[in-house]
N, C-alpha and C positions, 0 to 999 in steps of 0.2 A: 461483520462482514467481509468490509473493506480490509481488513488484518487478514482474516483467513486466505481471501483470494490472494494477498501479497505473498503469505508464507507457503500457499500453493503453486505458485509460479516461480517465486525464486528458488524455495527448497526443493519442489519438485515432491512435495509430500500430497499424495491423494485424499489423503482424511482431511486436510485444510481445504481443497477444492469441495469437497463433499459438502464439508460443513457452510463453505460459502455459497453453495447452492441451494441447499435446503434452508438457512440464514437469509437469504435473498428472497425467496419462496415465499416466506414469513410477512416482508416487507407490506406494507400499504400500497396501492396503486402508484400515489404520487412517489413516494419515496421509492418504490424498485423503478419507476421511469428515469429519476435522478441518478440513481446508482447506475443504473445501465448506459444512460449516455453521459455524465460527468464523470461519476466515481471510476467505473471500470476501465474506462481508454486509460484513465490518469495510473492506475494500479498498474495496468500490464506495461506500459511506457516506465514506469518507476522501479519494477520489480525486474526488466529485463536490462535497464541502462544502469541501475544505480550499483552501488559497491555492493560485494556477497555479504548480507549481515551475520551469518553466522561467523565469518572471519575476522568480527571486530568485537576486540577485548574492550565490552561496555562498560568495564570495572574503572577502566583509563579515563574515562569521558563522563563522568557522573556531574562532575562543577560546568562542564560545559552548557551553552544556551541551545535550543532546540533549533535556532536560524543558523550558528556555526556547526552545528552537526548537520544540518540539510546541508552546507555548501561543501563539507568536507567529505561526504559519500556521495554526493551527484542528486540529490533529491529536491526535484523541482515541489515548493508549498503547491498544493490544491488550488487556492486562490490565483496564484501567480500562472498556472497551465490552465485556468478555465478562461484567464484573462487574454490568454497568446491566440 
């Protein structure tokens, strides 16, 4: 669900937003609440402020660590976002 919203916002693909909406509707109440209060605000910020993912040559980054990629592409880890 999180990935679909990210794709929908960053790439502008309506099918991804639709999948995110229906996917979130299937979440249990406590998971849906956490998604709406914690994950969704983070997704919106990361998708709008981070680097455009479709323009990245991912094959040139296979050997890099996740924290290194996050730093390069302006992505704040969810855990860091929640504590700020």
